[in-house]
N, C-alpha and C positions, 0 to 999 in steps of 0.2 A: 551523536553528541553527549556528552558526559553528562549522567542524571543522578540526583540524589534523591533517595527516598530515606523516611524515618518513620518509626513506630515506637509509641512508649505505652508501658502498662505499670499498675499497681500490683505487686505480688505479696501477698499475707500468708505468712508461714503457717498460721493455725489452720488457714482455708486451703492448705495443697496447694498454694501458689495462687489461688484465684485472687481478684479476677482476671489477672494475667494479661495476655494478648488481647482478651475480650473485655477490658475495662471499660471502653466506651459503648459496648452492647451488654453490659452487665445488667443481668435481669431481663432486658429489652431494650431496644434502642430507644425508645419514648420515655424509658424512666427517667424521672428525674434523679438529679444528684441527691437531693434530700432522701428520696426513696431508697436510693443505693446505699446512702450513710446508715439509714435505719436499719436496713437488713444486715448490714455487716456488722454494725454495733450489737444487733441481737445475737448473731452468730457468735461474737467474743465476749457476750457478756458473762461476767465471772472470771474471764482471766485476767493474771496481772499484767502489767506493763511488759514484764520481761516475756511472757506469753505471746504478745501482740506482736512480736516483730515484723516488720515489712519493709519494701524496699520498692522506691521508683527505678524502671530500669528504661533506657532510652537506647536503641540501635539505628545508628544512621549508615546507610549502605551507599557507596558509590559505584557506578558501574558504567561500562563503556560498550558500544555496539558490537565490540569485538567477543564480548561476554566476559574480559576481564573485570573482576569487582572486589571491592575491600569492604569491609565493615568496621565501625566502632562502635563501643557500647558505652556509655555512661550511666552510672548507679549511685544512688543516694540511699543511705541505710537509713530506718527509723523506726517507728512503730505507729499503731494506729491508736489515737486519742480515746478517753471515754465519751467525747461529745465534740461535735464540730465548733471550731473556735477560728476567728479571723474573717477579715474582708478584703484580703489581697488573693490574689490567683485565680484558679478554677480547677474547676474537676474536682478530684480527691484532696486537694491541698488543705481544706478544713479539717480533715480528721487525720492528715499525716504529721505526725509527731516528730520533732526533731529533738530525742530526749537531753543531749548536751546542751540545747538552748532553751528548753523547757518552752518551746514554741511550737506551733503547726507552720507548714508551708504558708499558709495563708494569712499568719500573723506576722510574716517578714516582708519587708520592703521590696519592691519589685528590683532593685538593684542588688541586695542581698541574696534574694531567690535566685535571681538569674547567675550570680555567682557560685553557687553551691547547686544547683539543679541538676537531676540527672541530664535534662536536655542541654543546660549550658556545657556540663562536662562531655558529653557526646559532640557538642559543636565545635568545642575547642579542640578534641581530638580529630574530628573531620577536619577543620581548617589546619591543621598540623599535616593531616594525610593529603590535603591539597596542595601545600607548600611543596611538596616532593613529588607530584603528579606530574607526568606518569613517571613509572618507574620503566628502566631500560627494556626492550622489547624482550630480551632473554627472560626477564624475570615475570613478563605476562603469562608465559606457560604455566609456571609454577602456581599461579593464582585463579586460573580460570575456573569457572564453577562447572 
């Protein structure tokens, strides 16, 4: 059966890419997001917005039992805000700032966020990939893991 899996993370350049793939377990699994925000903001204290660059990244992989698989990546670039803002979204959305909009992800309406988010971008690419699935069997050998 064709299987789809995804994972997402927040990558903060000034923290060497952390929390990255450990975003959901940053500090410890039971840590609240408020506690995670506090620690991140403490570590970035004194840095300008230009030094607080970050991105949300989502990778979606489709795999067949044969071992054939393909992955797509969706990314949204931004920065870490000085303080949490906004009521929408979840996770790190309140501290992820989109400088061109002057808003955090949590300040966007769900419709706008879904259109520009890393998950939305990856899902769009995965849909495009599924529309051409499967590739001819001769191509399967080229893309086996």
